[in-house]
PyMOL Python script that loads the backbone (N, CA, C, O; Angstrom):
from pymol import cmd

cmd.read_pdbstr("""\
ATOM      1  N   UNK A   1      25.992  19.762  -1.373  1.00  0.00           N
ATOM      2  CA  UNK A   1      25.804  20.774  -2.169  1.00  0.00           C
ATOM      3  C   UNK A   1      25.088  20.622  -3.106  1.00  0.00           C
ATOM      4  O   UNK A   1      23.982  21.160  -3.147  1.00  0.00           O
ATOM      5  N   UNK A   2      25.498  19.943  -3.961  1.00  0.00           N
ATOM      6  CA  UNK A   2      24.395  19.526  -5.196  1.00  0.00           C
ATOM      7  C   UNK A   2      22.902  19.037  -5.331  1.00  0.00           C
ATOM      8  O   UNK A   2      22.165  18.711  -6.261  1.00  0.00           O
ATOM      9  N   UNK A   3      22.777  19.173  -3.560  1.00  0.00           N
ATOM     10  CA  UNK A   3      21.323  18.464  -3.121  1.00  0.00           C
ATOM     11  C   UNK A   3      20.565  19.899  -3.154  1.00  0.00           C
ATOM     12  O   UNK A   3      19.405  19.989  -3.556  1.00  0.00           O
ATOM     13  N   UNK A   4      21.281  20.964  -2.718  1.00  0.00           N
ATOM     14  CA  UNK A   4      21.164  21.946  -1.839  1.00  0.00           C
ATOM     15  C   UNK A   4      19.960  23.413  -2.681  1.00  0.00           C
ATOM     16  O   UNK A   4      19.365  24.235  -1.985  1.00  0.00           O
ATOM     17  N   UNK A   5      19.910  23.390  -3.704  1.00  0.00           N
ATOM     18  CA  UNK A   5      18.836  23.894  -4.616  1.00  0.00           C
ATOM     19  C   UNK A   5      17.563  23.279  -4.718  1.00  0.00           C
ATOM     20  O   UNK A   5      16.444  23.764  -4.886  1.00  0.00           O
ATOM     21  N   UNK A   6      18.179  21.455  -4.504  1.00  0.00           N
ATOM     22  CA  UNK A   6      16.519  21.183  -4.477  1.00  0.00           C
ATOM     23  C   UNK A   6      15.976  20.964  -3.640  1.00  0.00           C
ATOM     24  O   UNK A   6      14.778  21.244  -3.611  1.00  0.00           O
ATOM     25  N   UNK A   7      16.557  20.409  -2.654  1.00  0.00           N
ATOM     26  CA  UNK A   7      16.458  19.779  -1.161  1.00  0.00           C
ATOM     27  C   UNK A   7      17.535  20.618   0.176  1.00  0.00           C
ATOM     28  O   UNK A   7      18.679  20.165   0.208  1.00  0.00           O
ATOM     29  N   UNK A   8      17.360  21.262   0.764  1.00  0.00           N
ATOM     30  CA  UNK A   8      18.062  22.513   1.750  1.00  0.00           C
ATOM     31  C   UNK A   8      18.035  21.851   3.075  1.00  0.00           C
ATOM     32  O   UNK A   8      18.496  22.517   4.002  1.00  0.00           O
ATOM     33  N   UNK A   9      17.486  20.409   3.400  1.00  0.00           N
ATOM     34  CA  UNK A   9      17.466  20.099   5.136  1.00  0.00           C
ATOM     35  C   UNK A   9      18.989  19.917   5.336  1.00  0.00           C
ATOM     36  O   UNK A   9      19.708  20.335   6.245  1.00  0.00           O
ATOM     37  N   UNK A  10      19.314  19.115   4.143  1.00  0.00           N
ATOM     38  CA  UNK A  10      20.849  18.633   4.700  1.00  0.00           C
ATOM     39  C   UNK A  10      21.914  19.400   5.395  1.00  0.00           C
ATOM     40  O   UNK A  10      22.648  19.177   6.358  1.00  0.00           O
ATOM     41  N   UNK A  11      21.604  21.123   3.941  1.00  0.00           N
ATOM     42  CA  UNK A  11      22.482  21.922   4.432  1.00  0.00           C
ATOM     43  C   UNK A  11      22.570  22.397   5.858  1.00  0.00           C
ATOM     44  O   UNK A  11      23.482  22.532   6.674  1.00  0.00           O
ATOM     45  N   UNK A  12      20.288  22.750   5.828  1.00  0.00           N
ATOM     46  CA  UNK A  12      19.748  23.259   6.865  1.00  0.00           C
ATOM     47  C   UNK A  12      20.516  22.622   8.770  1.00  0.00           C
ATOM     48  O   UNK A  12      20.802  23.114   9.861  1.00  0.00           O
ATOM     49  N   UNK A  13      20.517  21.828   8.356  1.00  0.00           N
ATOM     50  CA  UNK A  13      20.794  20.827  10.065  1.00  0.00           C
ATOM     51  C   UNK A  13      22.456  20.895  10.165  1.00  0.00           C
ATOM     52  O   UNK A  13      23.159  20.918  11.175  1.00  0.00           O
ATOM     53  N   UNK A  14      22.856  20.920   8.675  1.00  0.00           N
ATOM     54  CA  UNK A  14      24.273  21.069   9.563  1.00  0.00           C
ATOM     55  C   UNK A  14      25.062  22.523   9.861  1.00  0.00           C
ATOM     56  O   UNK A  14      26.129  22.697  10.450  1.00  0.00           O
ATOM     57  N   UNK A  15      23.859  23.834   9.041  1.00  0.00           N
ATOM     58  CA  UNK A  15      24.090  25.291   9.685  1.00  0.00           C
ATOM     59  C   UNK A  15      23.778  25.096  11.442  1.00  0.00           C
ATOM     60  O   UNK A  15      24.383  25.267  12.501  1.00  0.00           O
ATOM     61  N   UNK A  16      22.576  24.681  11.014  1.00  0.00           N
ATOM     62  CA  UNK A  16      22.016  24.931  12.639  1.00  0.00           C
ATOM     63  C   UNK A  16      22.213  23.871  13.983  1.00  0.00           C
ATOM     64  O   UNK A  16      21.551  23.827  15.019  1.00  0.00           O
ATOM     65  N   UNK A  17      23.397  23.030  13.549  1.00  0.00           N
ATOM     66  CA  UNK A  17      24.061  22.652  14.546  1.00  0.00           C
ATOM     67  C   UNK A  17      25.454  23.175  14.714  1.00  0.00           C
ATOM     68  O   UNK A  17      26.198  22.746  15.595  1.00  0.00           O
ATOM     69  N   UNK A  18      25.836  24.205  13.770  1.00  0.00           N
ATOM     70  CA  UNK A  18      26.910  24.659  14.168  1.00  0.00           C
ATOM     71  C   UNK A  18      26.537  26.182  14.874  1.00  0.00           C
ATOM     72  O   UNK A  18      27.440  26.634  15.577  1.00  0.00           O
ATOM     73  N   UNK A  19      25.341  26.985  14.759  1.00  0.00           N
ATOM     74  CA  UNK A  19      24.892  27.861  15.693  1.00  0.00           C
ATOM     75  C   UNK A  19      24.411  27.755  17.586  1.00  0.00           C
ATOM     76  O   UNK A  19      23.646  27.026  18.218  1.00  0.00           O
ATOM     77  N   UNK A  20      25.239  28.783  17.916  1.00  0.00           N
ATOM     78  CA  UNK A  20      24.558  28.991  19.297  1.00  0.00           C
ATOM     79  C   UNK A  20      23.805  30.019  19.778  1.00  0.00           C
ATOM     80  O   UNK A  20      23.470  30.885  18.969  1.00  0.00           O
ATOM     81  N   UNK A  21      23.460  30.120  20.931  1.00  0.00           N
ATOM     82  CA  UNK A  21      22.242  30.835  21.523  1.00  0.00           C
ATOM     83  C   UNK A  21      22.737  31.838  22.453  1.00  0.00           C
ATOM     84  O   UNK A  21      21.948  32.477  23.149  1.00  0.00           O
ATOM     85  N   UNK A  22      24.693  32.115  22.541  1.00  0.00           N
ATOM     86  CA  UNK A  22      25.458  32.013  24.129  1.00  0.00           C
ATOM     87  C   UNK A  22      26.029  33.174  23.307  1.00  0.00           C
ATOM     88  O   UNK A  22      27.256  33.137  23.403  1.00  0.00           O
ATOM     89  N   UNK A  23      25.533  34.403  22.377  1.00  0.00           N
ATOM     90  CA  UNK A  23      25.990  35.174  21.451  1.00  0.00           C
ATOM     91  C   UNK A  23      26.624  36.440  23.088  1.00  0.00           C
ATOM     92  O   UNK A  23      27.572  37.193  22.867  1.00  0.00           O
ATOM     93  N   UNK A  24      25.993  36.446  24.419  1.00  0.00           N
ATOM     94  CA  UNK A  24      27.340  37.363  25.384  1.00  0.00           C
ATOM     95  C   UNK A  24      28.675  36.327  25.346  1.00  0.00           C
ATOM     96  O   UNK A  24      29.739  36.893  25.099  1.00  0.00           O
ATOM     97  N   UNK A  25      28.729  34.855  25.568  1.00  0.00           N
ATOM     98  CA  UNK A  25      30.147  34.764  25.936  1.00  0.00           C
ATOM     99  C   UNK A  25      31.289  35.118  25.373  1.00  0.00           C
ATOM    100  O   UNK A  25      31.485  35.591  24.254  1.00  0.00           O
ATOM    101  N   UNK A  26      31.803  34.938  25.960  1.00  0.00           N
ATOM    102  CA  UNK A  26      33.097  35.979  26.045  1.00  0.00           C
ATOM    103  C   UNK A  26      33.896  34.915  25.562  1.00  0.00           C
ATOM    104  O   UNK A  26      34.432  35.132  24.475  1.00  0.00           O
ATOM    105  N   UNK A  27      34.178  33.472  26.267  1.00  0.00           N
ATOM    106  CA  UNK A  27      35.252  32.700  26.098  1.00  0.00           C
ATOM    107  C   UNK A  27      34.675  31.734  24.541  1.00  0.00           C
ATOM    108  O   UNK A  27      35.349  31.224  23.647  1.00  0.00           O
ATOM    109  N   UNK A  28      33.671  31.773  24.676  1.00  0.00           N
ATOM    110  CA  UNK A  28      33.411  30.949  22.752  1.00  0.00           C
ATOM    111  C   UNK A  28      34.172  31.960  22.231  1.00  0.00           C
ATOM    112  O   UNK A  28      35.400  31.868  22.224  1.00  0.00           O
ATOM    113  N   UNK A  29      33.140  33.673  21.444  1.00  0.00           N
ATOM    114  CA  UNK A  29      33.612  34.145  21.245  1.00  0.00           C
ATOM    115  C   UNK A  29      35.591  34.197  20.969  1.00  0.00           C
ATOM    116  O   UNK A  29      36.240  34.159  19.923  1.00  0.00           O
ATOM    117  N   UNK A  30      35.888  34.264  21.946  1.00  0.00           N
ATOM    118  CA  UNK A  30      37.221  34.141  21.598  1.00  0.00           C
ATOM    119  C   UNK A  30      38.056  33.030  21.538  1.00  0.00           C
ATOM    120  O   UNK A  30      39.241  33.242  21.278  1.00  0.00           O
ATOM    121  N   UNK A  31      37.738  32.066  21.696  1.00  0.00           N
ATOM    122  CA  UNK A  31      37.704  30.779  21.295  1.00  0.00           C
ATOM    123  C   UNK A  31      37.366  30.590  19.434  1.00  0.00           C
ATOM    124  O   UNK A  31      38.106  30.076  18.595  1.00  0.00           O
ATOM    125  N   UNK A  32      36.157  31.140  19.263  1.00  0.00           N
ATOM    126  CA  UNK A  32      35.901  31.063  18.166  1.00  0.00           C
ATOM    127  C   UNK A  32      37.090  31.919  16.574  1.00  0.00           C
ATOM    128  O   UNK A  32      37.331  31.564  15.420  1.00  0.00           O
ATOM    129  N   UNK A  33      37.501  33.120  17.445  1.00  0.00           N
ATOM    130  CA  UNK A  33      38.972  33.612  17.227  1.00  0.00           C
ATOM    131  C   UNK A  33      40.022  32.411  16.996  1.00  0.00           C
ATOM    132  O   UNK A  33      40.493  31.936  15.962  1.00  0.00           O
ATOM    133  N   UNK A  34      40.175  32.158  18.126  1.00  0.00           N
ATOM    134  CA  UNK A  34      41.225  31.044  18.201  1.00  0.00           C
ATOM    135  C   UNK A  34      41.458  30.486  16.713  1.00  0.00           C
ATOM    136  O   UNK A  34      42.474  30.582  16.025  1.00  0.00           O
ATOM    137  N   UNK A  35      39.704  29.614  16.279  1.00  0.00           N
ATOM    138  CA  UNK A  35      39.924  28.533  15.531  1.00  0.00           C
ATOM    139  C   UNK A  35      40.073  29.798  14.133  1.00  0.00           C
ATOM    140  O   UNK A  35      41.034  29.705  13.368  1.00  0.00           O
ATOM    141  N   UNK A  36      39.422  30.495  14.018  1.00  0.00           N
ATOM    142  CA  UNK A  36      39.722  31.136  12.637  1.00  0.00           C
ATOM    143  C   UNK A  36      41.262  30.944  12.526  1.00  0.00           C
ATOM    144  O   UNK A  36      41.872  30.126  11.838  1.00  0.00           O
ATOM    145  N   UNK A  37      41.768  31.946  13.413  1.00  0.00           N
ATOM    146  CA  UNK A  37      43.102  31.627  12.710  1.00  0.00           C
ATOM    147  C   UNK A  37      44.090  30.112  12.433  1.00  0.00           C
ATOM    148  O   UNK A  37      44.816  29.697  11.530  1.00  0.00           O
ATOM    149  N   UNK A  38      43.735  29.732  13.461  1.00  0.00           N
ATOM    150  CA  UNK A  38      43.960  28.249  12.765  1.00  0.00           C
ATOM    151  C   UNK A  38      43.020  27.389  11.737  1.00  0.00           C
ATOM    152  O   UNK A  38      42.772  26.215  12.013  1.00  0.00           O
ATOM    153  N   UNK A  39      42.685  27.776  10.971  1.00  0.00           N
ATOM    154  CA  UNK A  39      42.539  27.278   9.755  1.00  0.00           C
ATOM    155  C   UNK A  39      43.342  28.242   8.383  1.00  0.00           C
ATOM    156  O   UNK A  39      43.710  27.829   7.283  1.00  0.00           O
ATOM    157  N   UNK A  40      43.407  29.404   8.869  1.00  0.00           N
ATOM    158  CA  UNK A  40      44.441  30.525   8.321  1.00  0.00           C
ATOM    159  C   UNK A  40      45.472  30.041   8.205  1.00  0.00           C
ATOM    160  O   UNK A  40      45.962  30.010   7.076  1.00  0.00           O
ATOM    161  N   UNK A  41      46.290  29.404   9.476  1.00  0.00           N
ATOM    162  CA  UNK A  41      47.740  28.749   9.081  1.00  0.00           C
ATOM    163  C   UNK A  41      47.283  27.009   8.379  1.00  0.00           C
ATOM    164  O   UNK A  41      48.373  26.458   8.531  1.00  0.00           O
ATOM    165  N   UNK A  42      46.815  26.462   8.059  1.00  0.00           N
ATOM    166  CA  UNK A  42      46.799  25.090   7.403  1.00  0.00           C
ATOM    167  C   UNK A  42      46.304  25.251   6.369  1.00  0.00           C
ATOM    168  O   UNK A  42      46.154  24.299   5.602  1.00  0.00           O
TER     169      UNK A  42
END
""", "prot")
cmd.dss("prot")
cmd.show_as("cartoon", "prot")
cmd.util.cbc("prot")
cmd.orient("prot")
């Protein structure tokens, strides 16, 4: 995060690794919702 204002390549690679082109995949969508509840409980 400290380097991101100067060099965005690290943050860009993290975001690109988390993105998907499967926007119409119901199973992937539901898995994302399940994971979001998991992080709220922690």
